[in-house]
C-alpha positions in Angstrom: 15.5 291.7 -155.4 14.3 293.8 -158.1 10.7 294.7 -158.6 9.5 295.7 -162.0 7.4 298.7 -161.6 7.3 300.2 -165.3 6.9 298.4 -168.2 5.0 295.4 -169.5 4.9 292.0 -168.0 7.1 290.9 -171.0 9.9 293.4 -170.2 9.8 292.1 -166.7 9.9 288.4 -167.4 12.8 289.2 -169.9 14.5 291.3 -167.1 14.1 288.5 -164.7 15.6 285.9 -167.3 18.7 288.1 -167.7 19.1 288.2 -163.9 18.5 284.4 -163.5 21.4 283.9 -166.1 23.9 286.4 -164.5 23.1 284.8 -161.0 23.8 281.4 -162.3 27.1 282.6 -163.9 28.0 284.1 -160.6 27.2 281.0 -158.8 29.2 278.9 -161.3 32.3 281.3 -160.9 32.0 281.0 -157.0 31.9 277.3 -157.1 34.8 277.2 -159.4 36.9 279.6 -157.5 36.0 277.5 -154.1 37.1 274.4 -155.8 40.3 276.1 -156.7 40.7 277.2 -153.2 39.7 273.7 -151.8 42.3 272.2 -154.0 44.9 274.5 -152.8 44.2 274.0 -149.2 44.1 270.2 -149.7 47.5 270.4 -151.4 49.0 272.4 -148.2 47.3 270.0 -145.9 48.9 266.9 -147.7 52.2 268.7 -148.0 52.1 269.4 -144.2 51.0 266.1 -143.4 53.8 264.3 -145.6 56.4 266.7 -143.7 55.1 265.5 -140.3 55.1 262.0 -141.3 58.8 262.3 -142.3 59.8 264.2 -139.1 57.9 261.4 -137.0 59.7 258.7 -139.0 63.2 260.5 -138.3 62.4 261.1 -134.6 61.4 257.4 -134.1 64.7 256.4 -135.9 66.9 258.6 -133.8 65.0 257.6 -130.7 65.7 253.8 -131.6 69.4 254.4 -132.3 69.9 256.4 -129.2 68.4 253.5 -127.1 70.5 250.9 -129.1 73.4 252.9 -127.9 72.8 252.4 -124.1 75.4 250.2 -122.5 75.1 247.7 -119.8 76.3 248.8 -116.3 78.0 247.1 -113.4 77.1 247.7 -109.8 78.8 246.7 -106.8 76.6 246.4 -103.6 77.9 245.7 -100.2 75.5 243.5 -98.0 76.0 243.3 -94.2 75.4 239.6 -94.3 77.4 236.5 -93.5 78.5 235.0 -96.8 77.0 231.7 -95.9 73.6 233.2 -96.7 74.7 233.1 -100.4 74.7 229.2 -100.3 77.3 227.4 -102.2 78.1 228.0 -105.8 75.7 225.9 -107.9 73.3 225.1 -105.1 69.5 225.9 -105.0 70.3 228.1 -102.0 72.6 230.1 -104.1 69.9 230.3 -107.1 67.4 231.5 -104.5 69.6 234.0 -103.0 70.6 235.6 -106.4 66.8 235.5 -107.5 65.7 237.2 -104.4 68.5 239.9 -104.7 67.5 240.4 -108.5 64.1 240.9 -107.6 64.9 243.3 -104.7 67.0 245.6 -107.1 64.6 245.5 -110.2 61.7 246.3 -107.6 63.6 249.2 -106.4 64.5 250.4 -109.6 61.1 249.8 -111.3 62.6 247.5 -114.2 61.8 244.0 -115.3 64.0 241.6 -113.6 65.2 240.5 -116.8 67.3 243.4 -117.1 69.2 242.6 -113.7 71.9 240.0 -113.5 74.1 239.0 -110.5 77.6 238.3 -111.8 79.5 237.7 -108.9 79.3 237.2 -105.2 82.3 237.5 -102.9 83.3 237.6 -99.5 83.8 240.7 -97.2 80.4 240.3 -95.7 78.6 239.9 -99.2 79.9 241.9 -102.1 77.4 241.5 -105.0 78.4 242.5 -108.4 75.1 243.0 -110.5 74.9 243.9 -114.3 72.2 246.1 -115.2 71.2 245.4 -118.8 70.0 248.0 -121.3 68.2 245.5 -123.5 66.5 242.3 -122.4 68.2 238.9 -123.0 67.6 237.8 -126.7 68.8 241.1 -128.3 68.2 244.6 -128.9 64.7 244.2 -131.0 61.6 244.0 -128.9 61.1 243.9 -125.3 61.7 246.8 -122.8 64.7 248.8 -122.9 66.0 250.7 -120.0 69.0 253.3 -119.1 71.3 251.4 -116.9 73.0 254.8 -115.8 69.6 256.0 -114.9 68.9 253.0 -112.8 72.2 253.2 -111.2 71.5 256.8 -110.1 68.1 255.7 -108.8 69.5 253.1 -106.6 72.3 255.3 -105.4 69.7 257.7 -104.3 67.9 255.2 -102.6 70.9 253.9 -100.9 70.9 257.1 -98.9 67.3 256.7 -97.9 66.5 254.2 -95.3 62.9 254.2 -96.1 63.4 253.7 -99.8 62.3 250.6 -101.9 65.7 249.3 -101.8 66.1 249.1 -98.0 62.6 247.4 -97.9 63.9 244.4 -99.9 64.3 240.9 -98.3 68.4 241.0 -99.1 68.9 244.6 -100.1 67.6 245.8 -96.9 71.1 244.8 -95.7 72.9 246.9 -98.2 75.5 249.4 -96.6 77.0 250.8 -99.7 
């Protein structure tokens, strides 16, 4: 702020007018520069956002491809039970035994029962062959996906722990290996 001490009122008014014009010009230049910087920053933000979106899409695609490559895994479980407990093939007793075994395995592994299928029951106490599915029935798209190898490792670890969820099951508490 300048104060006119010397000179006439007209000179002061004239000088103030010039200063106002210079100030207005400077404000205009700063706004123009600010708009340019804002546009440049917005361009950088847009480019970074676009790059992140592409990276995320790629990551999702790679994850989906990796999950679709998971293979079903067959497990064999020895149960210290008389084979008569399984019921006759095709009977309601057999269906109930298989359902109970399926629920025990899926509960112990923390997976949906739809990923566990009993494929064979044979004598020798009871030898149960189970299939752990990576994908639920009905295909690879939609629904939950599990890693059968990870499930197998988890169940194997539980086999060695008498206090595990596997040994707490109705049927699987009789598992010996």
